[in-house]
C-alpha positions in Angstrom: -13.2 48.2 49.7 -11.3 45.0 49.2 -7.5 44.7 49.6 -5.6 45.1 46.4 -4.0 41.8 45.2 -0.4 42.0 43.9 1.3 39.3 42.0 4.2 37.7 43.8 7.7 37.7 42.4 9.8 34.5 42.3 11.8 35.9 45.2 8.6 36.5 47.2 7.4 33.0 46.5 10.7 31.6 47.6 10.6 33.6 50.9 7.0 32.5 51.5 7.9 28.8 51.3 7.6 27.8 47.7 9.5 24.6 47.1 12.8 25.3 45.4 12.3 22.3 43.1 8.9 23.8 42.0 10.7 27.1 41.3 13.3 25.3 39.2 10.6 23.3 37.3 8.9 26.6 36.4 12.3 28.0 35.3 13.1 25.0 33.1 9.6 25.0 31.6 9.9 28.7 30.8 13.3 28.2 29.2 12.2 25.2 27.2 9.2 27.2 25.9 11.4 30.2 25.0 13.9 27.9 23.2 11.2 26.4 21.0 9.9 29.9 20.2 13.4 31.0 19.2 14.1 27.9 17.1 10.7 28.2 15.3 11.3 31.8 14.5 14.9 31.1 13.3 13.8 28.3 11.0 11.1 30.5 9.5 13.6 33.3 9.0 16.3 31.0 7.5 13.9 29.2 5.1 12.5 32.5 3.9 16.0 34.0 3.4 17.3 31.0 1.4 14.1 30.1 -0.3 15.2 31.2 -3.7 18.4 29.2 -3.4 16.8 26.0 -2.1 13.6 26.0 -4.1 14.6 27.4 -7.4 14.1 24.1 -9.2 11.3 22.8 -6.9 7.8 22.2 -8.2 4.9 24.2 -7.0 3.6 21.2 -5.1 6.9 20.9 -3.2 6.6 24.5 -2.0 3.3 23.6 -0.3 5.2 21.4 2.1 7.3 24.4 3.3 4.2 26.6 3.4 2.5 24.1 5.7 5.6 23.9 7.8 5.6 27.7 8.2 2.0 27.5 9.4 2.9 24.9 12.0 5.9 26.9 13.1 3.7 30.0 13.6 1.1 28.0 15.5 3.9 26.5 17.6 5.1 30.1 18.4 1.5 31.1 19.4 1.2 28.0 21.7 4.6 29.0 23.2 3.4 32.5 24.0 0.2 31.1 25.5 2.3 28.6 27.5 4.4 31.4 29.0 1.2 33.3 29.9 -0.2 30.1 31.6 3.0 29.7 33.5 2.8 33.3 34.7 -0.9 33.0 35.6 -0.4 29.7 37.5 2.4 31.3 39.6 0.4 34.4 40.2 -2.9 32.6 41.2 -3.2 33.7 44.8 -6.5 31.8 45.2 -5.2 28.4 44.2 -6.0 25.5 46.4 -2.5 23.9 46.4 1.0 24.9 45.4 1.6 25.9 41.8 2.6 23.1 39.4 3.9 22.9 35.9 1.7 19.9 35.5 -1.4 22.1 35.7 -3.8 21.2 32.9 -3.7 24.7 31.4 0.0 24.6 31.1 0.3 21.0 29.8 -2.3 21.4 27.1 -0.5 24.5 25.7 3.0 23.1 26.0 2.0 19.8 24.3 0.4 21.8 21.5 3.6 23.8 21.1 5.9 20.7 21.0 3.5 18.8 18.6 3.3 21.7 16.2 7.1 22.3 16.4 7.9 18.7 15.5 5.2 18.5 12.8 6.8 21.7 11.3 10.3 20.1 11.4 8.9 17.0 9.7 7.3 19.1 7.0 10.5 21.1 6.5 12.4 17.8 6.1 9.9 16.5 3.5 10.2 19.8 1.6 14.0 19.5 1.8 14.0 16.0 0.4 11.6 16.9 -2.4 13.4 20.1 -3.3 16.8 18.4 -3.8 
């Protein structure tokens, strides 16, 4: 029977020689990802809450801009969750050839997707706001 692998904790990685700058980079990447998830969720909640006040005189076509923004916010949230999972998986990969990096391809692709979708959603929200007023 093979030995059971356990995932290392950040404290364990620090004790086993993981570079403190790499640890900090993972912490910052995690916090940035969580902040974008929180902001996207908050914007969706606020726009839904105040939709009747903001869009009462808006045309049906104008509402499509906000609906498209919501889709991009939701996709951004999904990318954020997947980014957090990739960060965790990269730290927990005991078979990796080198030290863990936030520049790993799996992390970068997901993080870039999250940021792109978030800013696209913000732009669509602004277009809706200008058209609705």
